[in-house]
Backbone as numpy.savetxt, mean C-alpha at the origin, in Angstrom:
# Nx Ny Nz CAx CAy CAz Cx Cy Cz
9.22 -10.72 28.46 8.62 -10.55 27.55 7.01 -11.26 26.67
5.58 -10.11 26.48 4.51 -11.19 25.89 5.17 -11.70 24.34
4.26 -12.83 24.13 4.99 -13.55 22.80 4.46 -13.22 22.05
4.88 -12.69 20.70 4.29 -12.42 19.38 2.93 -13.36 18.95
2.06 -13.03 18.76 1.54 -14.57 17.82 1.71 -15.11 16.20
2.05 -15.82 15.59 2.38 -15.75 15.10 1.26 -16.49 13.89
0.95 -16.40 12.51 -0.49 -16.67 12.26 -0.06 -17.35 10.69
-0.70 -18.44 10.61 -0.52 -19.17 9.39 -1.16 -18.92 7.67
-0.48 -18.38 7.03 -0.93 -17.72 5.79 -1.54 -18.61 5.49
-3.42 -18.65 4.85 -3.85 -19.55 4.01 -3.28 -19.74 2.23
-2.77 -18.88 1.25 -3.03 -18.80 -0.08 -1.23 -18.22 0.35
-0.91 -19.04 -1.46 0.46 -17.55 -1.68 0.34 -17.43 -3.03
0.46 -16.38 -3.40 0.48 -15.52 -4.68 2.42 -16.16 -5.37
2.04 -16.49 -6.40 3.96 -16.62 -6.81 3.52 -17.15 -8.34
3.19 -16.28 -9.33 3.46 -16.48 -11.05 4.26 -17.37 -11.28
4.72 -17.99 -11.94 6.03 -18.58 -13.11 6.71 -17.47 -13.26
6.44 -16.19 -13.00 7.31 -15.56 -13.92 7.57 -14.17 -12.96
7.13 -14.30 -11.63 7.40 -13.78 -10.80 8.87 -14.01 -10.12
9.30 -12.99 -9.15 10.03 -12.62 -9.01 10.83 -12.12 -7.60
10.47 -10.83 -7.55 10.34 -9.91 -6.22 8.98 -9.10 -5.89
7.78 -9.59 -5.85 6.86 -8.87 -5.89 6.99 -8.17 -4.23
7.20 -6.40 -4.61 8.05 -5.90 -3.64 6.25 -5.45 -2.87
5.54 -5.18 -3.52 4.39 -4.46 -2.77 3.29 -4.87 -3.53
1.94 -4.67 -2.95 0.80 -4.87 -4.08 -0.67 -3.87 -2.81
-1.39 -4.14 -3.94 -2.83 -3.71 -3.22 -3.89 -4.62 -3.72
-5.39 -4.36 -2.84 -5.95 -5.29 -2.77 -7.21 -4.20 -3.94
-7.85 -4.74 -4.60 -8.62 -4.33 -5.24 -10.32 -5.00 -5.36
-11.15 -4.26 -4.31 -12.28 -5.22 -3.79 -13.53 -4.50 -5.09
-14.03 -5.94 -5.86 -15.03 -5.71 -7.01 -16.26 -4.92 -6.10
-17.20 -4.18 -6.90 -17.96 -3.39 -6.31 -19.36 -4.04 -6.42
-19.64 -5.11 -6.68 -20.63 -5.82 -6.84 -20.24 -7.36 -6.31
-19.43 -7.88 -6.82 -19.26 -9.09 -6.09 -17.75 -9.54 -5.37
-17.53 -9.28 -4.65 -16.53 -9.08 -3.58 -16.26 -10.19 -3.89
-15.91 -11.33 -4.02 -15.26 -12.94 -4.09 -14.37 -12.72 -5.72
-14.93 -11.51 -6.46 -14.51 -11.43 -7.47 -13.20 -10.16 -7.35
-13.01 -10.43 -6.10 -11.97 -8.49 -5.89 -10.26 -9.52 -6.18
-9.77 -8.48 -6.49 -8.22 -8.98 -6.82 -7.11 -8.25 -6.30
-6.16 -8.66 -6.04 -4.75 -8.61 -5.62 -3.57 -8.14 -6.32
-3.21 -7.06 -6.51 -2.39 -6.67 -7.69 -1.11 -6.37 -7.16
-0.03 -6.76 -7.74 1.39 -7.01 -6.87 2.09 -6.18 -8.15
3.74 -5.52 -7.22 4.43 -5.03 -8.07 5.71 -5.71 -8.19
6.38 -6.32 -9.14 7.11 -6.95 -9.15 8.58 -6.19 -10.02
9.53 -5.81 -9.14 11.10 -4.97 -9.62 11.50 -5.51 -10.12
11.87 -7.18 -9.96 12.95 -7.86 -10.92 12.45 -8.54 -11.78
10.82 -8.63 -11.70 10.52 -9.32 -13.02 10.21 -8.24 -14.41
10.12 -7.26 -13.45 9.57 -5.99 -14.64 7.53 -6.36 -14.73
6.85 -6.58 -13.86 5.69 -6.65 -14.35 4.54 -6.61 -13.46
3.46 -5.64 -13.54 2.77 -6.07 -12.45 1.77 -7.85 -12.51
1.61 -8.16 -11.86 0.82 -8.93 -11.49 -0.47 -9.10 -10.66
-2.00 -9.51 -11.51 -2.87 -9.88 -10.79 -3.74 -10.92 -10.43
-3.84 -11.03 -9.45 -4.02 -12.74 -8.83 -5.98 -12.33 -8.43
-6.40 -13.35 -8.62 -8.30 -13.52 -7.80 -7.30 -14.21 -6.75
-8.77 -14.28 -5.84 -8.55 -15.20 -4.36 -7.92 -16.29 -4.41
-8.59 -17.03 -5.29 -7.96 -18.36 -5.56 -6.44 -18.46 -6.29
-5.75 -17.25 -6.30 -4.34 -17.43 -6.21 -3.63 -17.95 -7.76
-5.15 -17.52 -8.71 -4.60 -18.31 -9.94 -3.97 -16.80 -10.53
-3.00 -16.50 -11.56 -3.36 -14.75 -12.20 -4.27 -15.05 -13.45
-4.56 -13.72 -13.03 -5.52 -12.95 -14.31 -4.92 -12.62 -15.38
-3.60 -11.48 -14.85 -2.73 -10.66 -16.04 -1.34 -10.86 -15.64
-0.65 -10.59 -16.52 0.68 -10.30 -15.99 0.68 -9.34 -17.18
1.47 -7.71 -16.35 1.67 -6.35 -17.40 2.80 -6.23 -17.27
4.21 -6.08 -18.51 5.48 -5.99 -18.52 4.84 -3.90 -17.87
6.43 -3.59 -17.05 6.43 -2.48 -16.89 8.28 -2.51 -16.40
8.94 -1.90 -16.51 9.99 -1.25 -16.15 10.50 -1.44 -14.74
11.06 -1.82 -14.35 11.09 -1.64 -12.48 10.09 -0.83 -11.68
8.93 -1.14 -11.67 7.49 -0.95 -11.14 8.32 -0.97 -8.88
7.55 -0.29 -8.74 8.02 0.46 -7.35 6.59 0.32 -6.06
6.23 0.96 -5.47 5.01 0.61 -4.27 4.48 1.04 -5.12
3.12 0.39 -4.84 1.64 0.42 -5.52 0.76 0.92 -4.96
-0.57 1.50 -5.59 -1.68 2.29 -4.54 -2.90 2.10 -5.69
-3.95 2.60 -4.68 -5.09 2.48 -5.78 -6.18 3.36 -4.69
-6.98 3.93 -5.41 -8.44 4.31 -5.22 -9.47 4.68 -5.97
-10.46 4.59 -5.31 -12.05 4.42 -5.75 -12.56 5.66 -6.60
-13.27 5.35 -7.41 -14.23 6.64 -7.79 -13.87 7.60 -8.23
-13.02 8.10 -9.31 -11.98 8.33 -9.63 -12.45 9.30 -10.64
-12.67 10.66 -11.20 -13.43 10.98 -12.08 -12.00 11.15 -14.07
-12.59 10.27 -14.49 -11.81 10.47 -15.83 -12.51 10.61 -16.88
-12.14 11.72 -17.64 -13.24 12.08 -18.84 -14.78 12.08 -18.67
-15.69 10.90 -19.18 -16.24 10.88 -18.73 -16.70 9.49 -18.18
-15.92 8.63 -17.63 -15.80 7.92 -17.19 -15.27 8.68 -15.40
-15.35 7.29 -14.54 -15.65 7.01 -13.18 -14.97 5.98 -13.08
-13.50 5.66 -12.92 -13.25 4.67 -12.32 -11.89 3.98 -11.45
-12.21 3.03 -11.32 -10.78 2.75 -9.83 -9.18 2.84 -10.64
-8.48 3.82 -9.71 -7.26 3.90 -10.61 -5.65 3.72 -9.60
-4.73 2.55 -10.25 -4.08 2.09 -9.46 -2.77 2.77 -10.19
-1.86 3.09 -9.17 -0.32 4.22 -9.00 0.38 3.41 -8.70
1.55 3.58 -9.50 3.10 3.16 -8.72 4.40 4.11 -8.94
5.68 4.50 -8.55 6.90 4.84 -9.06 7.24 3.78 -9.79
7.93 4.00 -11.30 9.11 3.33 -11.61 10.29 3.61 -11.53
11.14 2.89 -10.64 12.15 3.10 -10.04 13.19 3.01 -11.43
13.68 2.47 -12.39 14.80 2.96 -13.11 13.88 3.31 -14.71
14.53 3.48 -15.99 13.80 4.43 -17.02 13.94 5.67 -17.19
12.53 5.92 -17.75 12.10 7.68 -17.47 11.38 7.81 -15.90
11.72 7.02 -15.23 11.16 7.33 -13.66 9.96 8.04 -13.25
8.91 7.33 -14.44 7.46 7.95 -14.21 6.22 7.62 -13.25
5.83 8.53 -13.15 4.53 7.76 -12.04 3.56 7.53 -12.85
3.59 5.46 -13.12 2.42 4.88 -14.14 0.99 5.13 -13.51
-0.32 5.09 -14.04 -1.82 4.71 -13.72 -2.13 3.94 -14.27
-2.76 3.17 -14.01 -3.72 2.09 -15.37 -4.72 2.34 -13.90
-6.24 1.51 -14.68 -7.59 1.51 -14.84 -7.74 0.80 -14.46
-8.51 0.33 -13.58 -9.11 -1.14 -12.93 -10.49 -1.75 -14.23
-10.51 -3.10 -14.59 -11.23 -3.21 -15.77 -11.95 -3.86 -14.62
-13.89 -3.01 -14.36 -15.12 -4.01 -13.28 -15.50 -5.26 -14.06
-15.49 -5.44 -15.16 -15.95 -6.52 -15.33 -14.74 -7.74 -15.23
-13.60 -7.63 -15.35 -12.66 -8.76 -14.63 -11.49 -8.64 -14.00
-11.22 -7.20 -13.32 -10.46 -7.02 -12.96 -9.15 -6.75 -13.26
-8.81 -6.59 -14.37 -7.72 -6.59 -15.11 -7.20 -4.72 -15.61
-5.99 -4.36 -16.20 -5.28 -2.87 -15.70 -5.05 -2.58 -16.85
-5.44 -1.86 -17.43 -5.69 -0.52 -18.40 -4.52 0.64 -17.99
-3.81 0.59 -18.73 -2.86 1.69 -18.69 -3.68 3.11 -19.09
-3.41 4.47 -18.34 -3.89 5.80 -18.75 -3.30 6.51 -18.56
-2.38 6.83 -17.91 -1.08 8.24 -17.31 -0.91 8.59 -19.20
-0.23 9.88 -19.25 -0.41 10.51 -20.11 1.17 10.12 -20.71
1.79 9.18 -19.83 3.50 9.09 -20.35 4.70 10.63 -19.90
4.12 11.07 -19.23 4.33 12.34 -19.26 4.96 12.71 -17.98
4.50 11.81 -16.56 4.73 12.60 -15.05 5.65 11.58 -14.84
6.81 13.07 -15.00 8.00 12.45 -15.17 8.49 13.24 -13.65
9.27 12.58 -12.77 9.61 12.76 -11.75 11.64 12.34 -11.52
12.02 12.93 -10.08 13.55 12.34 -10.05 13.52 10.80 -9.83
14.67 9.94 -9.82 14.60 8.57 -9.54 13.95 8.60 -8.01
13.08 7.84 -7.75 12.45 7.59 -6.49 12.70 6.37 -5.69
12.61 5.76 -4.87 11.77 4.63 -3.92 10.87 4.07 -4.04
9.78 4.64 -3.27 8.76 4.17 -3.19 7.52 4.96 -3.08
6.53 4.67 -2.84 5.75 5.88 -2.31 4.09 5.41 -1.88
2.79 6.10 -2.10 1.38 6.09 -1.79 0.47 7.23 -2.88
-0.89 7.13 -2.55 -1.46 7.63 -3.18 -2.46 8.22 -1.74
-3.18 9.25 -2.07 -3.74 10.44 -1.04 -4.73 11.23 -1.97
-6.37 10.95 -1.28 -7.31 12.14 -2.10 -8.10 12.75 -0.98
-7.51 14.25 -1.48 -7.97 15.04 -0.46 -9.24 15.01 0.44
-9.24 14.64 0.94 -11.41 15.42 2.05 -11.88 16.28 1.50
-10.97 17.22 1.57 -11.63 19.33 1.09 -12.09 19.07 -0.51
-10.93 18.53 -1.42 -11.54 18.87 -2.64 -11.64 17.60 -3.46
-11.03 16.86 -2.90 -11.19 15.48 -4.21 -10.08 15.02 -4.51
-9.08 15.98 -4.64 -7.89 16.19 -5.54 -7.24 15.38 -5.32
-6.30 14.07 -6.22 -5.69 13.04 -6.11 -4.25 13.65 -6.04
-3.21 12.55 -5.16 -1.68 12.75 -5.28 -1.50 11.99 -5.32
0.00 11.54 -5.77 0.69 10.45 -5.37 1.81 11.20 -4.83
1.79 10.58 -3.90 3.51 10.59 -2.47 4.65 9.48 -2.60
5.57 10.67 -3.43 6.90 9.36 -4.16 7.47 9.82 -2.53
8.28 8.74 -2.56 9.32 8.77 -1.41 10.84 8.07 -2.05
11.88 9.10 -1.46 13.52 9.01 -2.37 14.31 7.82 -0.75
15.34 7.22 -1.98 16.17 6.30 -0.81 17.37 7.38 -0.21
18.29 7.80 -1.10 19.72 8.59 -0.45 19.38 10.30 -0.57
18.40 10.73 -1.14 18.26 12.12 -1.11 17.50 11.87 0.52
16.63 11.26 0.93 15.86 11.45 1.97 14.90 12.49 1.75
14.70 12.39 0.36 13.22 13.45 0.15 11.87 13.04 0.37
10.58 13.48 0.35 9.51 13.18 -0.46 8.89 14.31 -1.22
8.33 13.56 -2.58 7.91 14.77 -3.32 6.08 15.08 -3.18
4.88 15.51 -3.32 4.09 15.41 -3.41 3.61 15.55 -4.88
2.97 14.71 -5.97 2.46 15.05 -6.98 1.18 15.12 -7.16
0.37 16.48 -7.59 -0.54 16.11 -8.27 -1.54 15.21 -9.44
-2.61 14.16 -9.42 -2.62 13.63 -10.82 -3.90 13.72 -11.62
-4.19 14.26 -12.21 -5.45 14.98 -12.63 -5.36 14.84 -13.81
-7.10 14.90 -14.67 -7.65 14.46 -15.94 -6.80 15.39 -16.84
-6.38 14.70 -17.81 -5.72 15.91 -18.82 -6.75 16.20 -20.03
-7.71 16.33 -19.57 -8.78 16.58 -20.75 -8.82 15.32 -21.91
-7.96 14.47 -21.99 -8.38 13.82 -23.10 -8.51 12.27 -22.92
-8.92 12.17 -21.50 -8.69 10.91 -20.93 -7.71 9.91 -20.66
-6.61 11.03 -20.38 -5.69 10.84 -19.56 -5.27 10.95 -18.48
-4.48 10.32 -17.77 -3.83 10.80 -16.33 -2.50 11.96 -16.85
-2.80 13.30 -16.55 -0.97 14.08 -15.58 -0.86 14.18 -14.73
0.32 14.23 -14.51 0.97 15.13 -13.55 1.22 16.18 -13.34
1.62 16.72 -11.88 2.33 17.85 -11.39 2.75 17.74 -9.93
4.13 18.26 -9.74 4.31 18.62 -8.55 3.88 19.46 -7.78
3.69 19.45 -6.12 3.24 20.41 -5.85 4.02 21.07 -4.62
4.58 19.97 -3.98 5.50 19.98 -2.10 6.58 19.23 -2.60
7.36 19.78 -1.56 8.62 18.71 -1.10 9.48 18.41 -0.39
9.64 18.09 0.51 10.40 18.10 1.55 11.78 17.05 2.25
12.38 17.11 2.99 13.21 15.92 3.34 12.39 15.72 5.02
13.24 14.76 5.15 13.30 13.53 6.12 14.23 12.74 6.45
14.67 12.11 5.35 15.35 10.19 5.38 14.97 9.73 4.70
16.04 8.34 4.42 15.71 7.66 3.66 14.49 6.84 4.21
13.69 6.76 3.01 12.04 6.48 3.23 11.29 5.59 2.26
10.58 4.73 2.40 9.80 4.05 1.03 8.23 3.96 1.35
7.85 2.54 2.79 6.65 3.36 2.53 5.37 4.71 2.73
4.48 4.74 2.15 3.80 5.73 2.08 2.30 5.09 2.44
1.12 5.30 3.90 0.07 5.15 3.72 -0.82 6.41 4.30
-2.23 6.81 3.69 -2.91 8.04 3.39 -4.32 7.44 4.33
-4.74 7.71 5.20 -6.04 7.81 5.59 -6.93 9.49 5.28
-7.39 8.77 4.12 -8.32 10.17 3.36 -9.00 10.76 4.07
-10.18 10.41 4.86 -11.24 10.78 6.14 -10.50 12.31 6.27
-9.72 11.33 7.19 -8.84 12.92 8.55 -7.80 13.82 7.26
-7.64 13.36 6.25 -6.24 13.66 5.22 -5.54 13.71 6.04
-4.71 12.69 6.82 -3.82 12.46 7.66 -2.64 11.70 5.89
-1.37 11.91 6.50 -0.32 11.04 5.72 0.57 10.19 6.72
1.22 9.33 6.78 2.00 8.18 7.04 2.62 7.97 6.49
4.32 8.18 6.34 5.37 7.94 5.66 6.61 7.20 6.95
7.02 5.88 6.41 8.04 5.34 7.38 9.85 5.83 6.84
10.01 6.32 7.83 11.51 6.66 7.77 12.27 5.54 8.17
13.26 4.48 7.49 13.67 3.81 7.91 14.66 3.30 8.80
15.26 4.38 9.25 15.90 4.22 10.28 15.42 5.32 11.45
14.60 6.10 11.98 13.86 6.35 12.99 12.54 6.14 12.92
11.60 5.91 12.52 10.67 5.12 12.45 9.02 6.03 11.15
8.07 6.39 11.91 7.12 6.41 11.46 6.44 7.96 11.70
6.37 9.31 10.56 5.78 9.99 10.34 4.15 9.89 9.73
3.60 11.18 10.69 2.44 11.51 10.29 2.01 12.98 10.38
1.86 13.26 9.41 1.41 14.56 8.83 0.25 15.09 7.57
-0.28 15.98 7.34 -1.41 16.68 6.84 -1.08 16.64 5.73
-2.31 16.07 4.47 -1.60 16.18 3.39 -2.16 16.58 2.07
-2.46 17.91 2.72 -2.80 18.98 1.80 -1.99 19.41 1.74
-0.87 19.63 -0.26 -0.76 20.78 -0.42 0.10 21.78 0.70
-0.26 22.81 1.19 -0.19 23.87 2.25 0.21 23.78 3.78
0.50 22.60 3.77 0.27 21.98 5.23 1.33 21.71 5.89
2.34 22.33 6.78 3.68 21.68 7.14 4.36 20.10 7.16
5.99 19.84 6.78 6.23 19.05 6.53 7.37 19.14 7.21
8.07 18.22 7.92 7.53 16.69 7.73 6.71 15.87 8.60
6.20 17.02 9.63 5.25 16.76 10.73 5.82 15.95 12.28
5.20 14.95 12.48 5.44 14.67 13.80 6.20 12.88 13.80
6.60 12.93 14.58 7.58 11.32 14.59 6.32 10.55 15.43
5.85 9.88 14.91 4.76 9.00 16.17 5.05 7.63 16.88
5.91 7.23 15.58 6.34 5.67 16.29 7.67 5.46 16.18
9.09 5.43 17.11 10.28 5.48 17.02 10.66 4.62 17.03
11.81 4.11 16.41 12.39 3.08 16.24 12.97 3.10 17.85
12.94 1.90 18.06 13.26 1.68 20.09 12.28 1.29 20.84
10.85 1.91 20.12 9.85 1.84 21.25 8.87 0.29 20.44
8.13 -0.36 21.47 7.47 -1.51 21.57 8.14 -2.30 20.36
8.98 -2.97 20.33 9.63 -3.52 19.50 9.99 -2.81 18.26
10.14 -1.51 18.11 10.18 -1.07 16.17 11.78 -0.95 16.32
11.59 -1.73 15.35 13.89 -1.42 14.84 14.23 -1.63 14.04
15.25 -0.87 13.35 15.64 -0.13 12.49 15.48 -0.78 11.22
14.65 -0.14 10.04 14.31 -0.44 8.95 12.80 -0.72 8.78
12.27 -0.17 9.10 10.72 0.50 9.07 10.24 0.20 7.04
9.14 -0.91 7.14 8.90 -0.17 5.99 8.00 -0.67 5.37
6.77 -1.16 4.76 5.70 -1.06 4.15 5.02 -0.37 5.28
3.80 0.43 4.65 2.87 0.94 5.49 1.90 0.48 4.64
0.23 0.01 6.01 -1.18 -0.29 5.10 -2.07 0.49 6.43
-3.23 1.38 6.18 -4.44 2.18 6.99 -4.80 1.36 6.60
-5.99 1.03 7.53 -7.43 0.38 7.80 -8.11 1.28 8.72
-9.12 2.20 7.72 -10.08 3.21 8.17 -11.28 2.40 8.83
-11.28 3.08 9.91 -12.66 2.81 10.62 -13.42 4.21 10.60
-14.76 3.98 11.41 -15.37 5.52 11.51 -14.86 7.01 11.62
-15.24 7.58 10.99 -14.53 8.85 10.90 -13.56 9.29 11.13
-12.54 9.84 11.47 -11.03 10.29 11.51 -10.04 8.72 12.26
-10.74 7.93 12.69 -10.21 6.62 13.20 -9.58 5.49 12.43
-8.33 4.96 13.03 -8.65 3.82 11.89 -6.75 3.08 12.54
-7.01 2.04 11.72 -5.27 1.38 12.19 -4.31 1.53 11.19
-3.23 1.74 11.53 -2.06 1.66 11.23 -1.51 0.53 10.68
-0.91 -0.02 10.13 -0.25 -1.26 10.60 1.52 -1.34 9.54
2.13 -1.70 10.53 3.68 -1.24 9.43 4.86 -2.63 9.73
5.58 -3.31 8.20 6.15 -3.96 8.22 7.52 -3.99 8.83
7.47 -4.26 10.45 8.98 -3.90 11.20 9.61 -5.13 9.71
10.26 -4.61 9.73 11.37 -5.85 8.50 12.99 -6.19 9.20
13.26 -5.39 10.16 14.00 -5.85 10.77 13.88 -6.96 12.23
12.73 -7.14 12.18 12.25 -8.21 13.68 11.21 -8.92 12.42
10.96 -9.12 11.40 9.80 -10.07 10.81 8.59 -10.58 11.66
7.90 -8.86 12.05 7.04 -8.95 12.62 5.97 -7.71 11.79
5.04 -7.65 12.58 4.27 -6.37 12.12 3.72 -5.76 12.97
3.44 -4.14 12.96 2.99 -3.73 13.93 1.47 -2.80 13.86
0.81 -2.70 14.80 -0.38 -2.31 14.55 -0.51 -1.15 15.49
-1.30 0.00 15.22 -1.60 1.18 15.66 -2.84 1.54 15.49
-3.43 2.51 16.71 -4.61 2.99 16.25 -4.42 4.41 16.42
-5.37 4.85 15.69 -5.09 6.50 15.77 -6.51 7.31 15.30
-6.40 8.33 15.61 -7.54 8.99 15.82 -7.60 10.31 16.95
-8.06 10.17 18.14 -7.99 11.20 19.11 -6.33 11.34 19.18
-6.19 9.82 19.27 -4.20 9.85 19.58 -3.35 9.12 19.02
-2.51 8.90 18.80 -2.04 7.64 17.96 -0.97 6.19 19.56
-1.93 5.30 19.41 -1.19 4.78 20.55 -0.61 3.23 19.65
0.16 2.42 20.27 0.18 0.95 19.80 -0.58 0.36 20.00
-0.94 -1.00 19.04 -2.09 -1.80 19.50 -1.24 -3.11 20.06
-0.35 -3.67 19.19 0.05 -5.09 19.36 0.69 -5.19 18.33
1.77 -6.52 18.16 1.97 -6.78 16.26 2.16 -8.74 16.43
2.54 -8.70 15.34 1.86 -10.12 14.86 3.41 -10.17 14.23
2.92 -12.23 13.27 4.11 -12.32 12.74 3.45 -12.96 11.51
4.00 -13.58 10.31 3.33 -14.29 9.50 4.32 -15.45 9.28
3.92 -17.16 9.63 4.97 -18.01 8.96 5.54 -17.86 7.87
6.41 -17.60 7.46 7.51 -17.63 6.35 7.25 -15.55 5.70
7.36 -14.82 6.39 7.13 -13.86 6.52 8.41 -13.36 7.10
9.48 -13.25 6.29 10.80 -12.37 6.24 11.29 -12.09 5.53
11.52 -10.38 6.16 12.33 -9.30 5.72 11.39 -8.79 4.66
10.35 -8.46 5.55 9.43 -8.12 4.13 8.86 -6.54 4.42
8.93 -6.19 2.66 8.92 -4.80 2.33 7.39 -4.48 2.34
6.28 -4.42 1.54 5.03 -3.46 1.16 4.04 -5.17 2.01
2.62 -4.68 2.56 2.21 -5.00 2.91 0.63 -4.03 2.57
-0.38 -5.13 2.67 -1.83 -4.23 2.71 -2.94 -5.29 3.31
-4.08 -4.32 3.50 -5.22 -4.82 4.05 -6.37 -4.68 3.93
-7.59 -5.45 4.05 -8.70 -4.93 3.49 -9.84 -5.87 4.60
-11.01 -4.89 5.31 -11.74 -5.47 6.20 -13.11 -6.35 5.66
-13.16 -6.25 4.41 -14.76 -5.83 3.82 -14.39 -7.80 3.53
-16.17 -8.40 3.43 -16.37 -10.01 3.36 -16.10 -9.73 1.59
-15.09 -11.03 2.06 -14.36 -11.34 0.52 -14.81 -12.18 0.50
-16.06 -13.01 0.55 -16.12 -14.48 0.26 -16.04 -15.73 1.59
-16.57 -16.48 1.79 -16.13 -17.45 2.65 -14.93 -17.86 3.38
-13.92 -17.46 2.57 -12.54 -17.52 3.01 -11.97 -16.77 3.87
-12.77 -15.39 3.45 -12.67 -14.34 3.84 -13.23 -13.86 4.78
-13.93 -14.00 5.55 -15.35 -13.38 5.63 -14.86 -12.04 6.14
-13.73 -11.73 6.84 -13.77 -9.88 7.55 -13.09 -9.82 7.03
-12.24 -10.32 5.21 -11.32 -9.76 4.60 -9.58 -10.51 4.70
-8.81 -9.58 4.23 -7.55 -10.53 4.65 -6.45 -9.40 4.22
-5.02 -9.83 4.50 -3.95 -9.19 5.28 -2.74 -9.82 3.98
-1.87 -9.19 3.29 -1.33 -9.61 2.29 0.20 -8.67 2.72
1.44 -9.86 2.03 2.63 -9.03 2.89 3.51 -9.74 2.17
4.45 -8.77 1.19 5.61 -9.72 0.85 6.94 -10.24 1.62
7.06 -11.75 1.03 7.66 -12.31 2.02 9.31 -12.51 0.74
10.30 -12.45 1.55 11.96 -12.94 0.98 12.24 -14.75 0.88
12.28 -15.05 -0.31 12.22 -16.64 -0.61 13.02 -17.24 0.59
12.40 -18.53 0.81 13.04 -18.85 1.55 14.65 -19.11 1.56
15.24 -19.40 0.38 16.55 -19.81 0.10 17.26 -18.46 0.25
16.39 -17.04 0.87 17.44 -15.62 0.00 17.08 -14.93 -0.46
17.51 -13.84 0.02 17.07 -13.09 -0.81 17.31 -12.85 -2.85
18.02 -13.37 -3.07 18.54 -14.15 -5.00 17.19 -14.90 -5.14
16.19 -15.96 -4.22 15.01 -16.57 -4.78 14.15 -15.86 -4.97
12.87 -16.18 -5.64 11.93 -15.75 -5.57 10.62 -15.60 -4.68
10.67 -14.26 -4.18 9.83 -13.68 -3.89 7.93 -13.46 -3.83
7.38 -14.68 -2.63 5.64 -14.78 -3.09 5.10 -13.29 -2.06
4.00 -13.49 -2.18 2.83 -12.78 -2.10 1.67 -13.53 -0.47
1.45 -13.23 0.28 1.48 -14.23 1.83 -0.31 -13.78 2.04
-0.94 -14.49 1.42 -2.54 -14.23 2.07 -2.51 -14.58 3.57
-3.13 -13.79 4.21 -3.81 -14.37 5.48 -4.94 -13.87 5.60
-6.12 -14.43 6.63 -7.19 -14.01 6.77 -7.48 -12.87 7.96
-7.63 -11.90 7.64 -7.73 -10.41 8.50 -7.89 -11.12 9.68
-9.54 -11.68 9.97 -9.67 -12.04 11.47 -9.15 -12.80 12.15
-8.10 -13.64 11.55 -7.10 -14.43 12.08 -6.31 -13.38 13.26
-5.99 -12.34 12.62 -5.23 -11.22 13.07 -5.57 -11.17 14.17
-7.07 -10.11 14.24 -7.72 -9.20 14.55 -8.07 -10.43 15.85
-8.08 -11.24 15.56 -8.59 -11.99 16.88 -7.32 -12.16 17.82
-6.37 -12.49 16.98 -5.06 -12.81 17.72 -4.71 -11.39 18.62
-5.08 -9.99 18.33 -4.90 -8.75 18.99 -6.08 -8.38 19.19
-7.19 -9.47 19.89 -8.20 -9.08 20.13 -9.07 -7.56 19.99
-8.54 -7.94 18.88 -9.29 -6.18 17.78 -10.83 -6.40 17.28
-11.50 -5.43 17.28 -12.93 -6.05 16.28 -12.05 -6.57 14.85
-12.42 -7.03 13.77 -12.29 -7.25 13.19 -13.23 -7.24 11.92
-14.31 -6.46 12.11 -15.11 -6.01 11.15 -16.39 -6.66 11.05
-17.17 -6.42 9.87 -16.83 -6.09 8.91 -16.74 -4.68 8.68
-15.94 -3.97 8.07 -15.48 -2.65 7.83 -16.26 -1.73 6.65
-15.32 -0.48 6.39 -16.36 0.03 5.96 -16.31 -0.29 4.05
-17.61 0.13 3.63 -17.23 0.17 1.92 -16.42 0.73 1.73
-14.95 0.66 0.71 -14.22 1.20 0.11 -14.32 2.51 -0.86
-15.20 1.96 -0.86 -15.93 2.89 -2.32 -16.74 4.55 -1.80
-17.30 4.26 -0.20 -18.00 5.17 0.24 -17.15 6.29 1.50
-16.36 5.48 1.58 -15.26 6.04 2.88 -14.56 6.86 2.35
């Protein structure tokens, strides 16, 4: 059996108030890449944490049990064009909550209307239509095994509002990632594998099971997903293989194929992941990979986010590390 490369993280994100930073997203600064931010969603602490690339906390924002978090750039809101971060709320009103990123310092400002109410959910992610630019939050459910698609739109008063546009059933799922350029969604069903389908509301669901549990070492409990776009309709899909404490990489485009697997030292029982392949300063000249990790003494302990240079992973797998496409134009 081929040995899986194990890489060493270069940075640990763990604010003093952090408890379980279950998911995260990477925000790329529009002009100074070294001032980019990593935003983590901490379901136990009930906060969003914003870190700089040195690991210092820039902001901690209280919010009841935030779930999976994602972002999109250059969204029109009122008279402004903003970068938006969105996530599902796993208790309380079960809202989809939306924040704008302040470009000057990378902090968050809430902009949703407080009325995007959905049923109790589990995880999710964002998708932006390549056909018409509409923005959606894809929300996943635990016990019901449902997925629903919520359109997010400018309410006319500078706030984001939302409306459900479709719903389908697959099985218990959490992780979602989208490749906007090709209009493709990927959803991780924990027991069976990864689904691929079209992101437009009128397209058929649930789509095709493109990566099955039992193939290439993928095991039960498929968790976080992240997409790394390449040119055109191609890209890499990264998946947290939680049950094996590894990460799988697939390439998609004309076909969907397994590339390889890797591990990160200290990353066990990982949920959320994210990746960026643009130059982010001297420490991360080809971008970075982030992952949630359960604390050393078990799931009741504090859970950090580990940061690893993307080129270390790409080199280990024999793939081109980039530099990748500007996330604001791809």
